[in-house]
C-alpha positions in Angstrom: -3.5 29.5 -21.5 -3.4 25.8 -20.8 -1.8 24.4 -17.7 -1.2 20.8 -16.7 -0.9 20.1 -12.9 0.8 16.7 -12.3 0.1 15.6 -8.8 -0.3 12.4 -6.7 -2.7 14.2 -4.4 -6.1 15.4 -5.6 -6.9 19.1 -5.2 -10.6 18.2 -5.1 -10.6 16.3 -1.8 -8.6 18.6 0.5 -8.5 16.6 3.7 -4.8 15.9 4.2 -2.1 18.6 4.2 -0.8 17.3 0.9 -4.2 17.6 -0.7 -4.8 21.0 0.8 -1.5 22.4 -0.7 -2.5 20.9 -4.0 -5.9 22.6 -3.9 -4.3 26.0 -3.0 -1.8 25.6 -5.9 -4.5 24.6 -8.4 -6.8 27.4 -7.4 -3.9 29.9 -7.7 -3.0 28.7 -11.2 -6.7 28.8 -12.3 -7.5 32.0 -10.5 -10.2 30.2 -8.5 -11.8 28.7 -11.5 -12.1 31.8 -13.7 -11.6 31.1 -17.4 -8.2 32.8 -17.4 -5.9 29.8 -16.9 -7.4 26.4 -17.9 -5.9 23.8 -15.5 -6.0 20.1 -16.3 -5.2 17.8 -13.4 -3.3 14.6 -14.0 -3.2 12.3 -10.9 0.1 10.4 -11.1 1.5 8.1 -8.5 3.6 4.9 -8.2 2.0 1.5 -8.7 2.6 -2.1 -9.6 2.4 -1.3 -13.4 2.3 1.6 -15.8 -1.2 2.6 -16.7 -3.4 5.6 -17.6 -7.1 5.4 -16.9 -10.1 7.7 -16.9 -11.2 9.1 -13.5 -14.7 8.9 -12.0 -14.2 12.6 -11.2 -14.8 14.6 -14.4 -12.6 17.4 -13.0 -9.6 15.1 -13.4 -8.0 14.5 -16.8 -6.8 11.0 -15.9 -5.5 8.8 -13.2 -2.1 7.3 -13.9 0.6 5.2 -12.4 4.1 4.4 -13.2 5.7 1.0 -12.4 7.6 1.6 -9.1 10.7 -0.5 -9.0 12.3 -1.8 -5.7 15.2 0.0 -4.0 14.5 3.2 -5.8 15.8 1.9 -9.1 15.3 4.4 -11.9 13.4 6.6 -9.5 13.6 9.7 -11.6 13.9 8.1 -15.1 11.1 9.1 -17.5 8.7 6.3 -18.2 8.3 6.1 -22.0 5.1 4.0 -21.9 3.5 6.4 -19.4 4.5 9.4 -21.5 3.0 7.8 -24.7 -0.3 7.0 -23.0 -0.6 10.5 -21.5 0.1 12.1 -24.9 -2.7 10.0 -26.4 -5.1 11.7 -24.0 -3.7 15.2 -24.0 -0.6 16.0 -26.0 1.9 17.6 -23.6 3.2 19.9 -26.3 -0.2 21.7 -26.3 0.3 23.1 -22.8 1.9 26.5 -22.0 3.0 25.4 -18.5 3.4 22.0 -16.8 3.5 22.1 -13.0 4.7 19.3 -10.9 3.4 18.8 -7.4 6.6 17.1 -6.0 9.6 16.3 -8.0 9.2 12.5 -8.5 5.9 12.4 -10.5 6.8 15.0 -13.0 10.2 13.4 -13.6 8.3 10.3 -14.9 7.1 12.2 -17.9 9.3 12.9 -20.9 8.4 16.6 -21.3 8.5 18.3 -24.7 11.1 21.1 -25.3 9.7 24.6 -25.4 7.0 24.0 -22.7 7.8 25.9 -19.5 8.0 23.7 -16.3 7.6 24.6 -12.7 8.1 22.1 -9.8 6.9 22.4 -6.2 9.7 21.0 -4.1 7.6 20.1 -1.1 9.6 17.9 1.3 12.8 19.0 -0.3 15.8 17.8 1.6 13.8 15.1 3.3 15.8 13.6 6.1 15.4 9.9 6.9 15.7 9.1 10.6 14.1 7.6 13.6 17.3 6.6 15.4 20.1 8.4 17.1 22.8 9.6 14.7 25.6 7.6 16.5 23.7 4.2 16.1 24.2 1.9 13.0 20.6 2.7 11.9 21.3 6.4 12.4 24.4 6.2 10.2 22.4 4.3 7.5 19.7 7.0 7.7 22.3 9.8 7.2 23.9 8.0 4.2 20.4 7.4 2.7 19.5 11.1 3.2 22.7 12.3 1.5 22.3 10.0 -1.4 18.6 10.9 -1.9 19.6 14.6 -1.8 22.3 14.2 -4.4 20.0 12.2 -6.7 17.2 14.7 -6.5 19.5 17.7 -7.0 20.7 16.2 -10.2 17.2 16.4 -11.6 16.8 20.2 -11.1 18.4 21.0 -14.5 15.5 19.4 -16.2 13.0 22.1 -15.1 12.7 25.9 -15.4 11.6 27.1 -11.9 10.8 25.8 -8.5 8.8 26.5 -5.3 10.4 25.8 -2.0 8.4 25.5 1.3 10.9 27.4 3.4 13.9 29.7 3.2 15.9 26.9 4.8 15.4 24.9 1.6 15.7 27.8 -0.8 19.2 28.8 0.3 20.4 25.2 -0.5 19.8 25.8 -4.2 21.0 29.3 -5.0 21.6 28.6 -8.6 18.0 27.9 -9.7 15.0 30.1 -10.4 12.6 29.8 -7.5 10.5 31.4 -4.7 9.6 30.4 -1.2 6.0 29.2 -1.1 5.3 28.2 2.5 2.6 25.8 3.6 -0.3 27.8 4.9 -3.4 26.8 7.0 -6.1 25.8 4.5 -9.1 27.5 6.2 -7.7 29.6 9.0 -10.0 31.1 11.6 -10.6 34.8 11.5 -9.8 35.2 15.1 -7.9 33.0 17.7 -10.0 30.9 20.0 -10.5 32.1 23.6 -8.1 30.7 26.3 -9.2 27.5 28.1 -8.3 25.8 31.3 -8.3 22.4 29.6 -5.7 19.8 30.6 -5.8 18.3 27.1 -2.8 18.2 24.8 -3.5 17.9 21.1 -1.7 16.5 18.1 -3.1 16.9 14.6 -1.5 15.1 11.6 -1.6 12.1 9.4 -0.6 9.4 11.8 0.2 6.8 9.1 3.0 9.1 8.0 6.4 7.8 9.3 7.8 11.0 10.9 4.4 11.7 12.6 4.0 8.1 13.8 7.6 8.0 15.1 7.2 11.3 16.8 4.1 10.1 18.7 5.8 6.9 19.7 8.8 8.9 21.0 6.5 11.3 23.0 4.5 8.4 24.5 7.6 6.6 25.6 9.8 9.4 26.8 7.5 12.2 27.8 4.0 11.1 28.5 4.7 9.0 31.7 6.5 12.0 33.3 3.8 14.4 32.3 1.1 12.2 33.8 3.2 11.8 37.0 3.2 15.6 37.5 -0.3 16.3 36.1 -2.4 13.2 36.7 -5.5 14.7 35.0 -3.6 15.4 31.8 -5.0 13.9 28.6 -3.7 13.5 25.1 -5.8 13.6 21.9 -4.2 12.3 18.7 -6.3 13.5 15.7 -5.5 12.1 12.3 -5.9 9.1 10.1 -4.1 6.0 11.3 -4.6 2.2 11.2 -7.2 1.1 13.6 -4.9 -1.3 15.5 -2.3 1.4 16.0 -5.0 3.8 17.4 -6.3 1.0 19.7 -2.8 0.3 21.0 -2.3 4.0 21.8 -5.6 4.2 23.6 -4.5 1.5 26.0 -2.2 4.1 27.6 -3.8 6.2 30.4 -5.3 9.4 29.3 -4.8 8.9 25.5 -7.5 9.2 22.9 -7.0 8.5 19.2 -10.3 9.2 17.4 -8.7 9.2 13.9 -9.8 11.7 11.3 -12.3 14.4 12.5 -14.3 16.7 10.4 -14.4 19.6 12.9 -10.8 20.7 13.8 -12.0 23.8 15.5 -13.7 21.7 18.2 -10.5 19.8 18.7 -8.5 23.0 19.1 -11.1 24.6 21.3 -10.7 21.7 23.8 -6.9 21.8 23.8 -4.6 23.6 26.2 -1.9 23.6 23.5 -0.5 21.3 20.8 2.7 19.3 20.2 4.9 18.7 17.2 7.3 16.0 18.3 8.8 15.5 14.8 12.5 14.5 14.5 12.9 13.9 10.8 11.2 14.3 7.4 10.9 17.4 5.2 8.8 20.4 4.3 7.3 22.7 6.9 5.0 21.4 9.6 1.6 22.9 8.8 0.3 21.6 12.1 2.4 24.3 13.8 0.9 27.1 11.7 -2.6 25.8 12.1 -2.2 25.6 15.9 -1.0 29.2 16.1 -3.8 30.4 13.8 -6.3 28.9 16.2 -4.6 30.6 19.1 -3.0 27.6 20.7 0.7 27.5 21.6 2.8 24.6 20.2 5.7 22.7 21.8 8.0 21.4 19.0 11.3 19.8 18.4 14.1 21.8 16.8 13.5 19.9 13.5 9.8 20.7 13.4 10.3 24.4 14.3 13.5 25.0 12.2 11.6 26.7 9.3 10.1 29.2 11.7 13.2 30.2 13.6 13.2 33.8 12.2 9.6 34.6 12.8 7.1 32.5 14.8 9.6 31.2 17.3 10.3 34.8 18.3 6.7 35.4 19.4 7.1 32.9 22.3 4.0 30.9 21.3 6.1 28.3 19.5 8.2 26.6 22.2 11.3 24.7 21.0 12.3 21.8 23.2 15.6 20.2 22.3 15.2 16.9 24.2 12.7 14.7 26.0 13.3 16.4 29.4 12.8 19.9 28.0 9.7 18.7 26.0 8.2 17.1 29.1 8.9 20.2 31.2 7.3 22.6 28.6 4.2 20.4 28.5 4.0 20.3 32.3 4.4 24.0 32.6 1.8 24.6 30.0 -0.8 22.4 31.8 -0.1 24.0 35.2 0.1 27.6 34.2 -2.4 27.8 31.2 0.5 28.1 28.8 2.0 31.2 27.3 0.6 34.7 27.7 -2.3 36.0 25.7 -0.1 38.7 24.0 2.3 36.0 22.7 -0.7 34.0 21.3 -2.2 37.1 19.7 1.2 38.1 18.1 1.6 34.6 16.7 -1.9 34.6 15.3 -1.4 37.9 13.6 2.0 36.9 12.2 0.6 33.7 10.9 -2.3 35.6 9.2 0.2 38.0 7.7 3.0 35.7 6.5 1.2 32.4 6.0 -2.1 33.2 4.5 -3.9 31.8 1.4 -3.7 35.3 -0.1 0.0 35.4 0.3 0.3 31.9 -1.2 -1.7 32.9 -4.3 0.3 36.1 -4.8 3.6 34.1 -4.7 2.3 31.6 -7.3 1.3 34.5 -9.5 4.6 36.3 -9.2 6.8 33.3 -10.1 4.4 32.1 -12.9 4.3 35.6 -14.4 8.1 35.9 -14.3 8.5 32.4 -15.8 6.1 33.0 -18.7 7.1 36.6 -19.3 5.0 38.7 -21.6 4.4 36.1 -24.3 1.4 34.6 -22.7 0.1 36.2 -19.5 1.3 38.7 -16.9 0.1 38.6 -13.3 -0.7 41.8 -11.4 -2.4 42.2 -8.1 -3.4 38.6 -8.1 -5.3 38.9 -11.3 -4.5 37.1 -14.5 -4.4 39.4 -17.6 -3.8 38.7 -21.2 -0.7 40.5 -22.6 -0.8 39.0 -26.1 -3.1 40.7 -28.7 
């Protein structure tokens, strides 16, 4: 079987959350590199011009760009030049399955009829935001979100099946073939970290990403002064890639450290009392919450950030939902003063995360939908093993 994975994020440098999900998806399709499903990787992202070039990484078929027009013009329209150049390298008709990591990149290819297609709708239903709903900017953000949803939904008829990152997103599209494929911690610890009496609050995430950057700005403005007033020894560590100037500006505030990207996340979690997810808009599921609970650290989150986990992890008591800046501040103050939630809640959250949001569960879901999509004509998937079903 030949599979083409079309993605803007490389699966071979799994540092960011997007790259890690891509790596998990690629490994599941290829059965961890066994010669059962041959997976070619096409890196495809927007750029100033349409081009297809070779990659310095021999594991990547090609690195390609489509010409990105302003104001989202022709956002999902196939790029004929791009399609022709890709076909010169690897004819798309030769693949049994073409998988899109995100909707936009795979839409830029004119796909041949008869080839099965599967799209990972990560960040489906992305909400623009950053301002209160009653403000002019908030109204513009709502209108922009509604238009983007309608435009994206119109593309679904072009493909055969889909992955959704949460049940919240899945129920919005009842008429399509699909399964929920949650984000999962990439390399979860086998056991939760021991409790600590640290006064350090931790945030982990790509700090160049708009929703994360806005969330930290909101927290520093509306919550951090009150937390420091009640717990003067409190510190805040912001882990994740960010522009140097932005990190320097944050570190001007008392008790704040922004080291940027760090290699050893376990050390960061070990030194944290708990984590925060002050995210108010965006899409997908916040892997930072899952990772925190996997490490045995409670998380204080906004309703938006915790929405996907309302039916499971919120019920453990280790994922604390704070609806406004006052509640968010109070939850942080209590966590610093009383060593956070109880050990049993943290243990329950760790076990639930390991059961529902594991790499093994991720692979099994990929195999189930892929097997159902391809039927018996090529391969069938059973017990996470790829088996030939054609003589």
